[in-house]
PyMOL Python script that loads the backbone (N, CA, C, O; Angstrom):
from pymol import cmd

cmd.read_pdbstr("""\
ATOM      1  N   MET A   1       0.874  -1.159  -0.016  1.00  0.00           N
ATOM      2  CA  MET A   1       0.010  -0.074   0.063  1.00  0.00           C
ATOM      3  C   MET A   1       0.897   1.244  -0.099  1.00  0.00           C
ATOM      4  O   MET A   1       1.915   1.384   0.579  1.00  0.00           O
ATOM      5  N   LEU A   2       0.519   2.112  -0.929  1.00  0.00           N
ATOM      6  CA  LEU A   2       1.389   3.364  -0.857  1.00  0.00           C
ATOM      7  C   LEU A   2       0.715   4.429   0.000  1.00  0.00           C
ATOM      8  O   LEU A   2      -0.489   4.686   0.019  1.00  0.00           O
ATOM      9  N   THR A   3       1.701   5.016   0.719  1.00  0.00           N
ATOM     10  CA  THR A   3       1.395   6.116   1.591  1.00  0.00           C
ATOM     11  C   THR A   3       1.944   7.317   0.927  1.00  0.00           C
ATOM     12  O   THR A   3       2.784   7.248   0.029  1.00  0.00           O
ATOM     13  N   PRO A   4       1.425   8.480   1.414  1.00  0.00           N
ATOM     14  CA  PRO A   4       1.927   9.761   0.685  1.00  0.00           C
ATOM     15  C   PRO A   4       3.368   9.809   0.744  1.00  0.00           C
ATOM     16  O   PRO A   4       3.976  10.240  -0.236  1.00  0.00           O
ATOM     17  N   GLU A   5       4.083   9.364   1.922  1.00  0.00           N
ATOM     18  CA  GLU A   5       5.475   9.324   1.968  1.00  0.00           C
ATOM     19  C   GLU A   5       6.073   8.545   0.922  1.00  0.00           C
ATOM     20  O   GLU A   5       7.003   9.024   0.273  1.00  0.00           O
ATOM     21  N   THR A   6       5.654   7.440   0.702  1.00  0.00           N
ATOM     22  CA  THR A   6       6.246   6.447  -0.327  1.00  0.00           C
ATOM     23  C   THR A   6       6.000   6.975  -1.689  1.00  0.00           C
ATOM     24  O   THR A   6       6.847   6.838  -2.572  1.00  0.00           O
ATOM     25  N   GLU A   7       4.919   7.547  -1.879  1.00  0.00           N
ATOM     26  CA  GLU A   7       4.602   8.183  -3.245  1.00  0.00           C
ATOM     27  C   GLU A   7       5.571   9.283  -3.617  1.00  0.00           C
ATOM     28  O   GLU A   7       6.038   9.429  -4.747  1.00  0.00           O
ATOM     29  N   GLU A   8       5.846  10.088  -2.508  1.00  0.00           N
ATOM     30  CA  GLU A   8       6.797  11.253  -2.860  1.00  0.00           C
ATOM     31  C   GLU A   8       8.159  10.678  -3.078  1.00  0.00           C
ATOM     32  O   GLU A   8       8.902  11.168  -3.928  1.00  0.00           O
ATOM     33  N   ARG A   9       8.518   9.657  -2.341  1.00  0.00           N
ATOM     34  CA  ARG A   9       9.843   9.070  -2.455  1.00  0.00           C
ATOM     35  C   ARG A   9      10.059   8.413  -3.981  1.00  0.00           C
ATOM     36  O   ARG A   9      11.113   8.523  -4.608  1.00  0.00           O
ATOM     37  N   GLU A  10       8.932   7.747  -4.438  1.00  0.00           N
ATOM     38  CA  GLU A  10       8.999   7.244  -5.757  1.00  0.00           C
ATOM     39  C   GLU A  10       9.168   8.296  -6.880  1.00  0.00           C
ATOM     40  O   GLU A  10       9.900   8.113  -7.853  1.00  0.00           O
ATOM     41  N   VAL A  11       8.456   9.379  -6.676  1.00  0.00           N
ATOM     42  CA  VAL A  11       8.525  10.528  -7.661  1.00  0.00           C
ATOM     43  C   VAL A  11      10.045  11.043  -7.547  1.00  0.00           C
ATOM     44  O   VAL A  11      10.697  11.261  -8.568  1.00  0.00           O
ATOM     45  N   GLU A  12      10.528  11.209  -6.387  1.00  0.00           N
ATOM     46  CA  GLU A  12      11.819  11.732  -6.341  1.00  0.00           C
ATOM     47  C   GLU A  12      13.053  10.832  -6.868  1.00  0.00           C
ATOM     48  O   GLU A  12      14.125  11.252  -7.304  1.00  0.00           O
ATOM     49  N   GLU A  13      12.656   9.548  -6.728  1.00  0.00           N
ATOM     50  CA  GLU A  13      13.680   8.651  -7.173  1.00  0.00           C
ATOM     51  C   GLU A  13      13.551   8.208  -8.672  1.00  0.00           C
ATOM     52  O   GLU A  13      14.235   7.315  -9.174  1.00  0.00           O
ATOM     53  N   GLY A  14      12.609   8.927  -9.318  1.00  0.00           N
ATOM     54  CA  GLY A  14      12.352   8.697 -10.795  1.00  0.00           C
ATOM     55  C   GLY A  14      13.571   8.924 -11.699  1.00  0.00           C
ATOM     56  O   GLY A  14      14.707   8.906 -11.224  1.00  0.00           O
ATOM     57  N   SER A  15      13.338   9.138 -12.998  1.00  0.00           N
ATOM     58  CA  SER A  15      14.372   9.420 -13.889  1.00  0.00           C
ATOM     59  C   SER A  15      15.038  10.887 -13.628  1.00  0.00           C
ATOM     60  O   SER A  15      14.336  11.791 -13.175  1.00  0.00           O
ATOM     61  N   PRO A  16      16.247  11.066 -13.893  1.00  0.00           N
ATOM     62  CA  PRO A  16      16.940  12.245 -13.723  1.00  0.00           C
ATOM     63  C   PRO A  16      16.356  13.363 -14.800  1.00  0.00           C
ATOM     64  O   PRO A  16      15.916  13.072 -15.912  1.00  0.00           O
ATOM     65  N   PRO A  17      16.433  14.606 -14.286  1.00  0.00           N
ATOM     66  CA  PRO A  17      15.801  15.653 -15.040  1.00  0.00           C
ATOM     67  C   PRO A  17      16.447  15.945 -16.471  1.00  0.00           C
ATOM     68  O   PRO A  17      15.785  16.386 -17.410  1.00  0.00           O
ATOM     69  N   VAL A  18      17.687  15.677 -16.531  1.00  0.00           N
ATOM     70  CA  VAL A  18      18.533  15.991 -17.698  1.00  0.00           C
ATOM     71  C   VAL A  18      18.582  14.826 -18.736  1.00  0.00           C
ATOM     72  O   VAL A  18      18.236  14.994 -19.906  1.00  0.00           O
ATOM     73  N   PHE A  19      19.011  13.686 -18.265  1.00  0.00           N
ATOM     74  CA  PHE A  19      19.143  12.474 -19.083  1.00  0.00           C
ATOM     75  C   PHE A  19      17.826  11.674 -18.852  1.00  0.00           C
ATOM     76  O   PHE A  19      17.056  11.891 -17.917  1.00  0.00           O
ATOM     77  N   ALA A  20      17.647  10.677 -19.859  1.00  0.00           N
ATOM     78  CA  ALA A  20      16.478   9.866 -19.850  1.00  0.00           C
ATOM     79  C   ALA A  20      16.719   8.739 -18.844  1.00  0.00           C
ATOM     80  O   ALA A  20      15.732   8.264 -18.282  1.00  0.00           O
ATOM     81  N   THR A  21      17.825   8.310 -18.590  1.00  0.00           N
ATOM     82  CA  THR A  21      18.129   7.271 -17.629  1.00  0.00           C
ATOM     83  C   THR A  21      19.308   7.559 -16.724  1.00  0.00           C
ATOM     84  O   THR A  21      20.154   8.384 -17.069  1.00  0.00           O
ATOM     85  N   TRP A  22      19.394   6.886 -15.543  1.00  0.00           N
ATOM     86  CA  TRP A  22      20.419   7.031 -14.679  1.00  0.00           C
ATOM     87  C   TRP A  22      21.758   6.534 -15.348  1.00  0.00           C
ATOM     88  O   TRP A  22      22.807   7.140 -15.132  1.00  0.00           O
ATOM     89  N   ASN A  23      21.714   5.533 -16.082  1.00  0.00           N
ATOM     90  CA  ASN A  23      22.939   4.998 -16.740  1.00  0.00           C
ATOM     91  C   ASN A  23      23.650   6.077 -17.782  1.00  0.00           C
ATOM     92  O   ASN A  23      24.861   6.259 -17.908  1.00  0.00           O
ATOM     93  N   ARG A  24      22.650   6.698 -18.446  1.00  0.00           N
ATOM     94  CA  ARG A  24      23.205   7.914 -19.185  1.00  0.00           C
ATOM     95  C   ARG A  24      23.921   9.017 -18.450  1.00  0.00           C
ATOM     96  O   ARG A  24      24.887   9.611 -18.929  1.00  0.00           O
ATOM     97  N   LEU A  25      23.376   9.277 -17.203  1.00  0.00           N
ATOM     98  CA  LEU A  25      23.830  10.316 -16.362  1.00  0.00           C
ATOM     99  C   LEU A  25      25.134   9.897 -15.871  1.00  0.00           C
ATOM    100  O   LEU A  25      26.047  10.722 -15.894  1.00  0.00           O
ATOM    101  N   TYR A  26      25.365   8.575 -15.375  1.00  0.00           N
ATOM    102  CA  TYR A  26      26.584   7.994 -14.863  1.00  0.00           C
ATOM    103  C   TYR A  26      27.572   8.095 -15.964  1.00  0.00           C
ATOM    104  O   TYR A  26      28.708   8.511 -15.737  1.00  0.00           O
ATOM    105  N   ALA A  27      27.187   7.731 -17.153  1.00  0.00           N
ATOM    106  CA  ALA A  27      28.088   7.594 -18.269  1.00  0.00           C
ATOM    107  C   ALA A  27      28.646   9.108 -18.588  1.00  0.00           C
ATOM    108  O   ALA A  27      29.822   9.295 -18.902  1.00  0.00           O
ATOM    109  N   ALA A  28      27.722  10.125 -18.482  1.00  0.00           N
ATOM    110  CA  ALA A  28      28.259  11.481 -18.818  1.00  0.00           C
ATOM    111  C   ALA A  28      29.113  11.938 -17.593  1.00  0.00           C
ATOM    112  O   ALA A  28      30.126  12.605 -17.801  1.00  0.00           O
ATOM    113  N   VAL A  29      28.773  11.633 -16.440  1.00  0.00           N
ATOM    114  CA  VAL A  29      29.859  12.073 -15.334  1.00  0.00           C
ATOM    115  C   VAL A  29      31.070  11.358 -15.480  1.00  0.00           C
ATOM    116  O   VAL A  29      32.098  12.004 -15.279  1.00  0.00           O
ATOM    117  N   ILE A  30      31.184  10.024 -15.823  1.00  0.00           N
ATOM    118  CA  ILE A  30      32.475   9.304 -15.960  1.00  0.00           C
ATOM    119  C   ILE A  30      33.166   9.968 -17.231  1.00  0.00           C
ATOM    120  O   ILE A  30      34.386  10.137 -17.226  1.00  0.00           O
ATOM    121  N   GLY A  31      32.458  10.310 -18.221  1.00  0.00           N
ATOM    122  CA  GLY A  31      33.107  10.814 -19.523  1.00  0.00           C
ATOM    123  C   GLY A  31      33.731  12.147 -19.243  1.00  0.00           C
ATOM    124  O   GLY A  31      34.821  12.471 -19.715  1.00  0.00           O
ATOM    125  N   PHE A  32      32.982  12.937 -18.433  1.00  0.00           N
ATOM    126  CA  PHE A  32      33.429  14.263 -18.052  1.00  0.00           C
ATOM    127  C   PHE A  32      34.692  14.217 -17.097  1.00  0.00           C
ATOM    128  O   PHE A  32      35.572  15.076 -17.171  1.00  0.00           O
ATOM    129  N   LEU A  33      34.730  13.218 -16.241  1.00  0.00           N
ATOM    130  CA  LEU A  33      35.799  13.000 -15.278  1.00  0.00           C
ATOM    131  C   LEU A  33      37.052  12.724 -16.235  1.00  0.00           C
ATOM    132  O   LEU A  33      38.141  13.281 -16.093  1.00  0.00           O
ATOM    133  N   ALA A  34      36.758  11.818 -17.200  1.00  0.00           N
ATOM    134  CA  ALA A  34      37.901  11.294 -18.099  1.00  0.00           C
ATOM    135  C   ALA A  34      38.406  12.560 -18.889  1.00  0.00           C
ATOM    136  O   ALA A  34      39.589  12.697 -19.200  1.00  0.00           O
ATOM    137  N   PHE A  35      37.411  13.485 -19.196  1.00  0.00           N
ATOM    138  CA  PHE A  35      37.901  14.619 -20.023  1.00  0.00           C
ATOM    139  C   PHE A  35      38.858  15.641 -19.065  1.00  0.00           C
ATOM    140  O   PHE A  35      39.835  16.259 -19.487  1.00  0.00           O
ATOM    141  N   LEU A  36      38.424  15.666 -17.895  1.00  0.00           N
ATOM    142  CA  LEU A  36      39.256  16.575 -16.982  1.00  0.00           C
ATOM    143  C   LEU A  36      40.468  15.956 -16.779  1.00  0.00           C
ATOM    144  O   LEU A  36      41.438  16.715 -16.784  1.00  0.00           O
ATOM    145  N   ILE A  37      40.682  14.768 -16.599  1.00  0.00           N
ATOM    146  CA  ILE A  37      42.040  13.959 -16.269  1.00  0.00           C
ATOM    147  C   ILE A  37      42.883  14.319 -17.552  1.00  0.00           C
ATOM    148  O   ILE A  37      44.017  14.784 -17.443  1.00  0.00           O
ATOM    149  N   ILE A  38      42.282  14.084 -18.780  1.00  0.00           N
ATOM    150  CA  ILE A  38      43.242  14.291 -20.070  1.00  0.00           C
ATOM    151  C   ILE A  38      43.596  15.795 -20.009  1.00  0.00           C
ATOM    152  O   ILE A  38      44.769  16.151 -20.129  1.00  0.00           O
ATOM    153  N   LEU A  39      42.650  16.631 -19.834  1.00  0.00           N
ATOM    154  CA  LEU A  39      42.808  18.065 -19.867  1.00  0.00           C
ATOM    155  C   LEU A  39      43.962  18.535 -18.933  1.00  0.00           C
ATOM    156  O   LEU A  39      44.886  19.241 -19.337  1.00  0.00           O
ATOM    157  N   PHE A  40      43.834  18.073 -17.604  1.00  0.00           N
ATOM    158  CA  PHE A  40      44.971  18.390 -16.665  1.00  0.00           C
ATOM    159  C   PHE A  40      46.289  17.692 -17.072  1.00  0.00           C
ATOM    160  O   PHE A  40      47.368  18.207 -16.778  1.00  0.00           O
ATOM    161  N   TYR A  41      46.213  16.550 -17.733  1.00  0.00           N
ATOM    162  CA  TYR A  41      47.510  15.939 -18.079  1.00  0.00           C
ATOM    163  C   TYR A  41      48.204  16.758 -19.053  1.00  0.00           C
ATOM    164  O   TYR A  41      49.413  16.970 -18.961  1.00  0.00           O
ATOM    165  N   LEU A  42      47.384  17.290 -20.107  1.00  0.00           N
ATOM    166  CA  LEU A  42      47.974  18.076 -21.120  1.00  0.00           C
ATOM    167  C   LEU A  42      48.488  19.414 -20.696  1.00  0.00           C
ATOM    168  O   LEU A  42      49.541  19.891 -21.119  1.00  0.00           O
ATOM    169  N   PHE A  43      47.692  19.993 -19.842  1.00  0.00           N
ATOM    170  CA  PHE A  43      48.189  21.246 -19.076  1.00  0.00           C
ATOM    171  C   PHE A  43      49.682  21.036 -18.484  1.00  0.00           C
ATOM    172  O   PHE A  43      50.664  21.744 -18.708  1.00  0.00           O
ATOM    173  N   THR A  44      49.602  19.904 -17.687  1.00  0.00           N
ATOM    174  CA  THR A  44      50.796  19.568 -17.051  1.00  0.00           C
ATOM    175  C   THR A  44      52.023  19.414 -18.022  1.00  0.00           C
ATOM    176  O   THR A  44      53.104  19.948 -17.771  1.00  0.00           O
ATOM    177  N   LYS A  45      51.797  18.654 -19.145  1.00  0.00           N
ATOM    178  CA  LYS A  45      52.788  18.615 -20.154  1.00  0.00           C
ATOM    179  C   LYS A  45      53.313  19.872 -20.765  1.00  0.00           C
ATOM    180  O   LYS A  45      54.503  20.124 -20.957  1.00  0.00           O
ATOM    181  N   ALA A  46      52.297  20.629 -21.048  1.00  0.00           N
ATOM    182  CA  ALA A  46      52.507  21.781 -21.705  1.00  0.00           C
ATOM    183  C   ALA A  46      53.233  22.859 -20.846  1.00  0.00           C
ATOM    184  O   ALA A  46      54.016  23.611 -21.428  1.00  0.00           O
ATOM    185  N   TYR A  47      53.054  22.977 -19.644  1.00  0.00           N
ATOM    186  CA  TYR A  47      53.635  23.949 -18.856  1.00  0.00           C
ATOM    187  C   TYR A  47      54.557  23.573 -17.777  1.00  0.00           C
ATOM    188  O   TYR A  47      54.737  24.230 -16.751  1.00  0.00           O
ATOM    189  N   GLN A  48      55.209  22.305 -18.133  1.00  0.00           N
ATOM    190  CA  GLN A  48      56.255  21.734 -17.300  1.00  0.00           C
ATOM    191  C   GLN A  48      57.569  22.434 -17.449  1.00  0.00           C
ATOM    192  O   GLN A  48      58.547  22.058 -16.802  1.00  0.00           O
TER     193      GLN A  48
END
""", "prot")
cmd.dss("prot")
cmd.show_as("cartoon", "prot")
cmd.util.cbc("prot")
cmd.orient("prot")
């Protein structure tokens, strides 16, 4: 049986607002992290 509290929790735990699925959001975060690592590596090599 759904109570108002569990209904709110289910709505909050739904899909993320920007991407269609959580897997896409996680992939975007990991991709952005990889981009930053490569960018900082290139900065380190360029200004060493």
